[in-house]
N, C-alpha and C positions, 0 to 999 in steps of 0.2 A: 232048338239052337240054341236057347239059354243056358240050358244044359253044359252043349258042346263048349262056350264060350268060356262057361266058368271052368270047364274041366282044361282047356288052352289055356288059359288064365294062369290056374296052378301049375300048368306044364311051363310058361314062361319065369315063373317066379324059383322055380325048384331049377329049371336051365343059369339063373342069375345069380343062386349061390354054387352053383357048380362050379370049381376052380382046376377041374382037370384038364381043360386045353389050355391054357393061359399062358404053360410055359414054351409048346408048340407054336401058339402065337406070336409070342416076342422074339423066338427063335428064327420064324419067319421074316418077320419085319426086321430083325437085325441083319440075319444073311442076305435078304433083299437091296439094305443100302450099303451094306460093305458090301455087297457084288458090284454096285454099281459105280462106287468109290474106288475101287479096286481096278474096274474096266477104264475109267478114266485115268489112271495115272500110266497104265499101261500105254492108253492112246497119244496121252503126253509126251511121257517116256519116247515111244517112237517118233513122233514129230521134233522131236527138241533131236533128237542121235541122230535122224535123216536132216536137218538144219545145221547140226555139226558135222556131217560126210561131207555135206554138198560147199559147207567152207572150207573144209580140208580140199576136198577137188579141187577146188578154185584156185587156192596157194599152190598148190602142186604143179599148177599147168602155167602158172607163173612162174616157177621156179622149173618148170623144165623146158619152157620157152627158152631163159638164161642159160640154162645146162648146154641146150642144142645150137647157141646164136650165138656163134663167136663175135666178142666186142668188138675186135681189131677189124673185122671185114661183115660183117651182118647187119648191122644196125643203122638205120632202125627194122628193127624185124620183120613185123607185118609190111615192108619193101622190099627188106633185101635176101631175105632169111626163107627160102622155099619150104623147108621144113618146119617153118616154126605152128603150121597146120595141125601136121602129125601128130609135133610133140603136143598142143592143146588138147586134141582128143582122146588123147592114150590116156595124158594124166589124168581128164576128166573121169574116164571110165574105170580108174584103177581103184576106187574104193569098192565100199561093200553095194553099195548103190547100182552098182555094173554101168550097164549101157541104157541106164536112165534116167544119166545125167546128163543134159544138153548144152550147149554153148546156148548163150543166150543172142538175139535178131541182133546184129550191129557192132557184136564183137568179137574181136578182140579190138579195140581202141590203143594206138600211140601217139604220144606227144610230149613236149617239152616242157619242163614244167618249171618255176624258183619257186624258192619258199621267200614269201611276204616278209617285213617288217614286223607284221603281229604273227607270223607262224602258219599263216595259211599256204598252203602249196596253189599256187596262180599259173594256168596255163600262157605259157611267151611266144609258141609255136606250134603249128601242126608238126607230123610225123612227116611229111611230105616236103615242106621248105625247109630254107637254110637255119642249124641251128645258134641262136642268137648267140655273140661273142663271153656276154655276160646277164647281168641281174638284174641291170639300170633299170630296167623298165617298171620294177616292182622296190625300187628305191634301195638293192643290193648290191651296187655296181662291180662290189670285190667276190660275189658268187657267183658259180658256173652253172646255167642251167642242166638239168637232170632229162633223163630221155626214162620213160616212165610208159609203164604197159597195162593196163587194164584189162581186165576178164571179166566178168558174169557169166555163171551159170545158174542152170534153172535145173527142176526135179518135180514131178509132179506125185503129191502124197494121197494117197488114197487110204485112207483108216480102215481098221478093219471092224471094228463097232460102232459101225454111223447113225445105227439108229438109237442105239440107246447110251450113246456120251455122246461128249463135246466135238466127238473128231469130226462131225460135218461141219462144226462153225470155224475149224480152225483154216489158213486160208490153203486152196490145193495147190498151187504154184507156190512153191521155197523157191527164192531168188536169194545166191551172194557173189556179192562184187568182190574184187582184189586188187589194188592198185600195187607193182613191183618198179620200183627202180633198175633200169637193165643197164646205163651209164652216169 
């Protein structure tokens, strides 16, 4: 037993001095870390690309309602323009995210807004109410209220490399809102 321990001790001493596998070990460690960093970069890039496409889809939906609903006859669009639903749906699904983009619940909404003296948009009437003659309620009697359309789009993000990246920590439901003046 003592002899085998002595032989084993000598073998470990020889292995400790042997540096033939050090480069392979270093390469394995560097490639492991590098691959993890690269996969995280891919995952984050995909997430922000989807977010950008969603923002684009929401803005296109609002612009499509502006294009389809005639300003002189069909405003407020959510009340008088029967084509507004199709215009929104078509535009929302026109990006590379396709049919995975949907309109959020309780949208679109429309209302009359005025710019306050501080520069903020303040709602002065709902779309189904009579449009106020001016913005005196917010201290700007020389201004006229504008009709604004609000759209919120959503997309469910699914990470590719869920287990080995931060993809699972990113929000699963991505939302983007836009507000566009129609009149």
